[in-house]
C-alpha positions in Angstrom: 0.0 0.0 0.0 2.8 2.5 0.9 4.6 1.8 -2.4 1.4 2.4 -4.4 0.7 5.7 -2.6 4.2 7.1 -2.8 4.5 7.1 -6.6 1.7 9.6 -7.2 3.2 11.8 -4.4 6.6 11.8 -6.1 5.0 12.7 -9.4 3.2 15.7 -8.1 6.2 18.2 -8.2 6.9 17.1 -11.8 3.2 17.4 -12.8 3.0 20.8 -11.1 6.1 22.0 -13.0 4.6 20.8 -16.3 1.4 22.8 -15.6 3.4 25.9 -14.7 5.5 25.6 -17.9 2.5 25.2 -20.1 0.8 28.2 -18.5 4.0 30.2 -18.9 4.2 29.4 -22.6 0.5 30.1 -23.3 0.9 33.6 -21.7 3.7 34.7 -24.0 2.5 37.1 -26.6 4.2 38.7 -29.6 3.5 42.3 -30.5 4.4 43.9 -33.8 4.2 47.7 -34.0 4.2 49.1 -37.5 6.0 52.3 -38.6 3.7 54.5 -40.7 6.7 56.4 -42.1 8.1 53.1 -43.6 4.8 51.8 -44.9 3.8 51.7 -48.6 0.3 50.9 -49.6 -0.2 50.6 -53.4 -3.4 49.8 -55.3 -4.0 49.0 -58.9 -7.3 49.1 -60.8 -7.6 48.0 -64.4 -9.8 50.2 -66.6 -10.7 50.7 -70.2 -7.5 51.4 -72.2 -5.4 52.0 -69.1 -4.5 51.0 -65.6 -4.9 53.3 -62.6 -2.2 53.2 -59.9 -2.5 54.8 -56.5 -1.4 54.9 -52.9 -2.8 55.2 -49.4 -1.1 56.2 -46.1 -0.9 54.1 -43.0 -2.0 55.9 -39.8 -1.1 53.3 -37.3 -0.7 49.5 -36.9 -0.4 47.1 -34.0 -0.7 43.3 -34.1 -0.7 41.3 -30.8 -0.8 37.5 -31.0 -0.2 34.3 -29.0 2.3 32.1 -30.9 1.0 29.0 -29.3 -2.7 29.4 -30.1 -2.5 32.0 -32.9 -5.2 34.1 -31.3 -4.6 37.7 -32.3 -6.0 41.2 -31.8 -4.9 44.7 -32.6 -5.8 47.2 -35.4 -4.2 48.5 -38.6 -5.6 51.8 -39.6 -5.4 53.5 -43.1 -6.3 57.1 -43.8 -9.1 57.0 -46.4 -8.6 60.6 -47.5 -5.0 59.9 -48.3 -6.0 57.9 -51.4 -4.1 59.4 -54.3 -3.9 58.3 -58.0 -2.1 61.4 -59.3 -5.2 62.8 -61.0 -7.0 65.5 -59.1 -10.5 65.2 -60.7 -10.4 61.4 -60.5 -9.4 61.5 -56.9 -12.1 64.0 -56.0 -14.7 61.6 -57.6 -13.1 58.6 -55.7 -13.3 60.4 -52.4 -16.7 62.0 -52.9 -18.7 59.3 -54.7 -16.9 56.0 -54.2 -15.1 55.8 -50.9 -17.1 58.7 -49.3 -14.0 59.6 -47.3 -15.6 62.2 -45.1 -18.2 59.8 -43.9 -15.8 56.9 -43.6 -12.5 58.4 -42.8 -10.7 55.2 -41.9 -10.1 51.8 -43.5 -9.1 49.2 -40.9 -8.0 45.6 -40.6 -8.6 43.8 -37.3 -6.5 40.6 -36.9 -8.2 37.7 -35.3 -5.8 34.7 -35.8 -2.3 34.1 -37.1 -1.7 30.8 -38.9 1.9 29.5 -39.3 5.1 29.7 -37.3 7.2 32.8 -37.0 10.9 32.0 -37.4 13.4 33.5 -35.0 15.3 34.8 -38.0 14.9 34.9 -41.8 11.7 34.5 -43.7 8.3 33.1 -42.6 5.1 32.7 -44.6 2.1 33.4 -42.4 -1.6 33.8 -42.9 -3.6 36.3 -40.8 -7.3 35.9 -40.6 -9.3 39.0 -39.6 -11.9 41.6 -40.4 -11.4 44.2 -43.2 -13.6 47.2 -42.5 -14.2 49.6 -45.4 -17.1 52.0 -46.3 -18.9 51.1 -43.0 -19.0 47.3 -43.5 -17.0 44.4 -42.2 -15.7 41.6 -44.4 -13.9 38.4 -43.4 -10.5 38.1 -45.1 -7.3 36.1 -44.9 -4.1 37.9 -45.8 -1.0 36.0 -46.9 2.0 37.7 -45.2 5.7 37.3 -45.9 7.6 38.2 -42.8 11.4 38.9 -43.0 12.8 39.0 -39.5 16.1 40.2 -38.2 16.0 40.2 -34.5 13.4 42.7 -33.3 13.0 44.2 -36.8 10.4 42.8 -39.2 9.5 43.6 -42.8 5.9 42.6 -43.8 4.6 42.2 -47.3 1.1 41.2 -48.4 -0.9 41.3 -51.6 -4.7 40.8 -51.8 -7.8 41.8 -53.8 -10.6 44.1 -52.7 -13.9 43.1 -54.6 -15.3 46.6 -54.1 -18.6 46.0 -56.1 -19.3 42.8 -54.2 -18.7 44.7 -50.9 -21.3 47.4 -51.8 -18.9 50.1 -52.9 -20.1 52.2 -55.8 -18.8 51.3 -59.3 -17.1 54.3 -60.9 -17.7 52.9 -64.4 -19.7 55.0 -66.9 -20.6 54.7 -70.6 -17.1 55.8 -71.6 -15.1 54.0 -68.9 -15.3 50.5 -67.6 -13.3 49.3 -64.6 -12.7 45.8 -63.2 -14.4 44.5 -60.1 -11.3 43.9 -58.0 -8.7 46.4 -56.8 -5.3 44.8 -56.3 -3.6 46.0 -53.1 0.0 45.5 -52.1 1.3 46.5 -48.7 5.0 46.7 -47.6 5.9 47.9 -44.2 8.4 47.5 -41.4 7.9 47.2 -37.6 9.3 46.4 -34.2 8.6 43.0 -32.7 8.7 42.3 -29.0 7.7 39.3 -26.9 6.2 39.8 -23.5 4.0 38.0 -20.9 0.3 38.6 -21.4 -1.5 40.6 -18.7 
């Protein structure tokens, strides 16, 4: 009887340590803070006889995620009124009639989950699931992200399509001009990465 009872007692410290270690790992979070000055947001829209290129400006960006579970939060914010295609009249129409920039001054991405493993150094291919909020509506989207990491410095690159007509945004086409349904977007930015215990 004594031999049977002493084995579980001896296992308790090891079991408790395993529980503590698991809890410690699960509370480690990684935060990436983006640098708006180093961000480049480019968009392309194919139209009749020509292709329109433009840019937007990043206002702020923070992604916080748990590497063990992938659960993420944070917010990436783009200034809607910063949209610029290099053509004054076209941009006025875009902001007034299409994006309604005064009514919807921000375009945001809200990360919800990070899929994939972030390497300690070098390149990692991740997918980030989240909510893309534009023109007052939320849309589920998964962004493929290339992460180039050098210590605490990261460079992020992603490309995706915005099906603006399907998302309820006005089609700027008219009898003389026809534009495609999707706007191609490419984002390149840098940021600082830190790991810390969750609160």
